[in-house]
C-alpha positions as CSV (number, residue, x, y, z in Angstrom):
1,X,78.0,113.5,113.8
2,X,81.2,112.8,111.8
3,X,83.3,115.7,110.5
4,X,84.1,116.1,106.8
5,X,87.6,117.5,106.0
6,X,87.9,119.5,102.8
7,X,91.3,119.9,101.1
8,X,92.6,121.3,97.9
9,X,95.5,119.0,97.9
10,X,95.7,116.0,95.6
11,X,94.4,112.7,97.0
12,X,97.3,110.3,97.6
13,X,97.2,106.6,97.8
14,X,97.9,104.5,100.9
15,X,100.8,102.1,101.0
16,X,98.4,99.2,100.9
17,X,96.7,100.5,97.8
18,X,100.1,101.0,96.1
19,X,101.2,97.5,96.9
20,X,98.1,95.5,96.1
21,X,96.3,96.8,93.2
22,X,93.0,95.3,91.8
23,X,94.9,94.3,88.6
24,X,97.4,92.2,90.6
25,X,94.7,90.7,92.6
26,X,93.3,89.6,89.2
27,X,96.5,87.9,88.2
28,X,98.1,90.7,86.1
29,X,101.8,91.0,86.8
30,X,103.5,94.2,87.9
31,X,105.3,94.6,84.6
32,X,102.2,94.0,82.5
33,X,100.2,96.4,84.6
34,X,102.9,99.0,84.3
35,X,102.9,98.6,80.5
36,X,99.1,98.9,80.2
37,X,99.1,102.0,82.5
38,X,101.8,103.6,80.3
39,X,99.9,102.7,77.2
40,X,96.8,104.5,78.5
41,X,98.7,107.6,79.4
42,X,100.4,107.5,76.0
43,X,97.0,107.4,74.3
44,X,95.7,110.3,76.4
45,X,98.8,112.5,75.8
46,X,98.7,111.9,72.0
47,X,95.0,112.4,71.8
48,X,95.2,115.7,73.7
49,X,97.8,117.0,71.3
50,X,95.7,116.1,68.3
51,X,92.6,117.7,70.0
52,X,94.7,120.8,70.8
53,X,94.0,120.6,74.5
54,X,96.1,122.5,77.0
55,X,98.8,120.4,78.7
56,X,97.0,120.8,82.1
57,X,94.0,119.0,80.6
58,X,96.2,116.2,79.3
59,X,97.9,115.9,82.7
60,X,94.5,115.8,84.5
61,X,93.3,113.0,82.2
62,X,96.4,110.9,82.8
63,X,96.1,111.4,86.6
64,X,92.5,110.4,86.6
65,X,93.4,107.3,84.5
66,X,96.1,106.3,87.0
67,X,93.8,106.9,90.0
68,X,91.0,104.8,88.4
69,X,93.2,101.7,87.9
70,X,94.1,101.8,91.6
71,X,90.4,101.2,92.2
72,X,89.6,98.9,89.3
73,X,91.2,96.0,87.4
74,X,92.8,96.2,84.0
75,X,91.2,92.8,83.4
76,X,87.7,94.2,83.8
77,X,88.0,97.7,82.2
78,X,89.5,98.4,78.8
79,X,92.5,100.7,78.4
80,X,90.9,102.2,75.3
81,X,87.6,103.0,77.0
82,X,89.0,104.5,80.2
83,X,91.5,106.5,78.2
84,X,88.6,108.1,76.2
85,X,86.6,108.6,79.3
86,X,89.5,110.3,81.1
87,X,90.1,112.7,78.2
88,X,86.4,113.5,78.0
89,X,86.1,114.1,81.7
90,X,89.4,116.0,82.1
91,X,88.3,118.4,79.3
92,X,85.2,119.2,81.3
93,X,87.2,119.6,84.6
94,X,89.6,122.0,83.0
95,X,86.8,123.9,81.2
96,X,87.9,123.1,77.6
97,X,85.2,120.7,76.5
98,X,85.5,118.7,73.3
99,X,83.0,117.2,70.8
100,X,82.3,113.5,70.8
101,X,82.9,113.3,67.1
102,X,86.4,114.8,67.5
103,X,87.3,112.6,70.4
104,X,86.1,109.4,68.7
105,X,87.9,110.3,65.4
106,X,91.2,111.0,67.2
107,X,91.1,107.7,69.2
108,X,90.2,105.7,66.1
109,X,93.2,107.2,64.3
110,X,95.5,106.6,67.2
111,X,94.4,103.0,67.7
112,X,95.0,102.2,64.1
113,X,98.4,103.9,64.2
114,X,99.5,102.1,67.4
115,X,98.5,98.7,65.9
116,X,100.0,99.6,62.5
117,X,96.7,99.4,60.6
118,X,95.8,101.4,57.5
119,X,94.9,104.9,58.5
120,X,91.6,105.1,56.7
121,X,89.2,107.7,58.1
122,X,86.4,106.3,60.2
123,X,83.0,106.5,58.5
124,X,80.9,109.2,60.1
125,X,78.0,108.2,62.4
126,X,78.2,104.5,61.7
127,X,78.4,101.6,64.1
128,X,82.0,102.1,65.0
129,X,81.3,105.7,66.0
130,X,78.4,104.8,68.2
131,X,80.3,101.9,69.8
132,X,83.2,104.2,70.8
133,X,80.8,107.0,71.9
134,X,78.8,104.6,74.2
135,X,82.1,103.2,75.6
136,X,83.2,106.8,76.4
137,X,80.0,107.6,78.2
138,X,80.1,104.4,80.3
139,X,83.8,104.9,81.0
140,X,83.2,108.5,82.3
141,X,80.5,107.3,84.6
142,X,82.7,104.4,85.9
143,X,85.5,106.9,86.6
144,X,83.2,109.2,88.6
145,X,81.8,106.2,90.5
146,X,85.2,104.6,91.3
147,X,86.7,107.9,92.4
148,X,83.6,108.9,94.3
149,X,83.3,112.1,92.1
150,X,86.6,113.3,93.5
151,X,88.1,114.6,90.2
152,X,90.0,117.5,91.7
153,X,93.6,117.5,90.3
154,X,96.3,120.0,91.2
155,X,99.2,120.0,88.7
156,X,102.8,121.2,89.3
157,X,103.3,123.2,86.1
158,X,102.6,126.7,87.6
159,X,104.4,125.7,90.8
160,X,107.5,124.6,88.8
161,X,107.6,128.0,86.9
162,X,107.5,129.9,90.2
163,X,110.3,127.8,91.6
164,X,112.4,128.3,88.5
165,X,112.0,132.1,89.0
166,X,113.0,131.8,92.6
167,X,116.1,129.9,91.6
168,X,116.8,132.3,88.8
169,X,116.7,129.6,86.1
170,X,114.0,130.9,83.9
171,X,116.5,132.4,81.5
172,X,118.5,129.2,81.2
173,X,118.4,127.9,77.6
174,X,117.6,124.3,78.4
175,X,116.5,123.7,82.0
176,X,112.9,125.1,81.9
177,X,112.0,123.1,78.8
178,X,113.7,120.0,80.1
179,X,112.0,120.2,83.5
180,X,108.7,120.7,81.7
181,X,109.4,117.6,79.7
182,X,110.2,115.6,82.8
183,X,106.8,116.7,84.3
184,X,105.1,115.3,81.2
185,X,107.0,112.0,81.2
186,X,106.3,111.5,84.9
187,X,102.6,111.3,84.1
188,X,103.3,107.7,82.9
189,X,104.5,106.7,86.3
190,X,102.8,106.6,89.8
191,X,104.5,109.8,91.1
192,X,101.4,112.0,90.7
193,X,99.4,109.7,93.0
194,X,102.3,109.3,95.5
195,X,103.5,112.9,96.0
196,X,102.1,116.4,96.1
197,X,102.8,118.8,93.2
198,X,105.4,121.0,95.0
199,X,107.6,118.0,95.6
200,X,107.3,116.9,92.0
201,X,108.2,120.4,90.8
202,X,111.3,120.3,93.0
203,X,112.3,116.9,91.6
204,X,112.1,117.8,87.9
205,X,114.2,121.0,88.6
206,X,116.7,118.9,90.5
207,X,116.9,116.4,87.7
208,X,117.2,119.0,84.9
209,X,119.9,120.9,86.8
210,X,121.9,117.7,87.3
211,X,121.5,116.8,83.6
212,X,122.9,120.3,82.6
213,X,125.5,120.3,85.4
214,X,124.1,123.5,86.9
215,X,124.9,124.0,90.6
216,X,122.0,125.0,92.9
217,X,122.2,126.6,96.3
218,X,123.1,124.2,99.2
219,X,123.5,126.6,102.1
220,X,120.8,126.4,103.0
221,X,119.6,123.5,100.7
222,X,117.2,125.0,98.2
223,X,114.8,122.0,98.5
224,X,114.5,122.6,102.2
225,X,113.6,126.2,101.6
226,X,110.8,124.9,99.3
227,X,109.7,122.4,101.9
228,X,110.7,119.3,100.1
229,X,112.7,116.2,101.2
230,X,115.8,115.1,99.2
231,X,114.8,111.5,99.6
232,X,111.4,112.2,97.9
233,X,113.1,114.2,95.2
234,X,115.5,111.4,94.4
235,X,112.7,108.8,94.4
236,X,110.6,110.8,91.9
237,X,113.7,111.4,89.7
238,X,114.4,107.7,89.7
239,X,110.9,106.8,88.5
240,X,111.1,109.3,85.7
241,X,114.5,108.2,84.4
242,X,113.5,104.6,84.6
243,X,111.1,105.2,81.7
244,X,114.0,105.8,79.4
245,X,115.4,102.4,80.0
246,X,112.2,100.4,79.5
247,X,110.8,100.5,75.9
248,X,107.1,100.2,75.6
249,X,105.9,97.5,73.2
250,X,102.9,99.6,72.1
251,X,101.8,97.5,69.0
252,X,101.5,94.3,71.1
253,X,99.6,95.6,74.1
254,X,95.8,95.1,74.4
255,X,93.4,98.0,74.2
256,X,90.1,96.2,74.7
257,X,88.8,93.6,77.1
258,X,88.6,91.0,74.4
259,X,92.4,91.4,73.7
260,X,93.5,91.1,77.3
261,X,93.2,87.3,77.7
262,X,95.0,86.4,74.4
263,X,97.7,88.9,75.4
264,X,98.2,87.3,78.8
265,X,98.3,83.8,77.3
266,X,100.8,85.0,74.7
267,X,103.0,86.4,77.5
268,X,102.8,83.0,79.3
269,X,103.8,81.1,76.1
270,X,106.7,83.5,75.5
271,X,108.0,83.0,79.0
272,X,107.8,79.2,78.7
273,X,109.5,79.2,75.3
274,X,112.3,81.4,76.7
275,X,112.9,78.9,79.5
276,X,112.7,81.5,82.3
277,X,111.0,79.8,85.3
278,X,110.4,83.0,87.2
279,X,108.9,84.8,84.3
280,X,106.8,81.7,83.5
281,X,105.4,81.6,87.0
282,X,104.5,85.3,86.9
283,X,102.8,84.8,83.5
284,X,101.0,81.8,84.8
285,X,99.6,83.9,87.6
286,X,98.5,86.4,85.0
287,X,96.4,83.8,83.2
288,X,94.8,82.6,86.4
289,X,91.1,83.2,87.1
290,X,90.2,86.7,88.3
291,X,89.6,85.3,91.8
292,X,93.2,84.2,92.1
293,X,95.0,86.2,94.8
294,X,98.4,87.8,94.3
295,X,99.0,88.6,97.9
296,X,102.3,86.7,97.9
297,X,103.8,88.9,95.2
298,X,106.6,91.2,96.3
299,X,106.0,94.7,94.9
300,X,107.8,98.0,95.1
301,X,106.2,100.8,97.1
302,X,106.0,103.0,94.0
303,X,105.3,100.4,91.3
């Protein structure tokens, strides 16, 4: 009889899962996938703020969203639907449930805002409401199915606060808030499904201290005392800071399945008109049939 190992640690992805995602196997390029993942996390964060959810719930929703799309393709599941399902499920996991009406109204408002449409209120209990409600229910079930009901998420917020106290940085006027902001920004990257929360907490403190030119203990090295590796800390910091050099074209990104194919064709036409062969080849792969394999594509370990 096989043994079952139980753990309270976050589930991390294998190298193979990180390198070859279902979306890339469906012809979506690494850059396009990254943009769509960021868009979904952006939606979840803003929806959580409007719904007055605790930050832990917003973080849980974004981590579930990221995990889901390492098991499913962005060509087959809509960013809008999985974002709504992630928020709805995360609110249950973190014991701060929300009403369907509030969730649907908030996402309808955000979608109009992101696409620069008139911000007219959605008519209550009409077809649009029921369409989004049904999409949320289906998305929640798909998330549970793809993740095998493993929705446990450990976040690094409380850990980071304890580490700041140990390093006597809680009274610093900038570092605590800056480190907290880095934790939030990092949700738009893959760090939460590549590293455990204590390492992420060390990284944002390291990054905030460097930003403010605050020296931390090196004899012994403070990260070693907290059981973290400097290489991991630097990798995480690199992914967070890379966000600030890559603007997200929110208004042009697809939110529904129906918008994905026109978006990919538009990216192909844009690459061809710009006369960039490499980009054109990548975009051509993106518009290939879902059965097209992308196994020859070179990808970063933490893409």
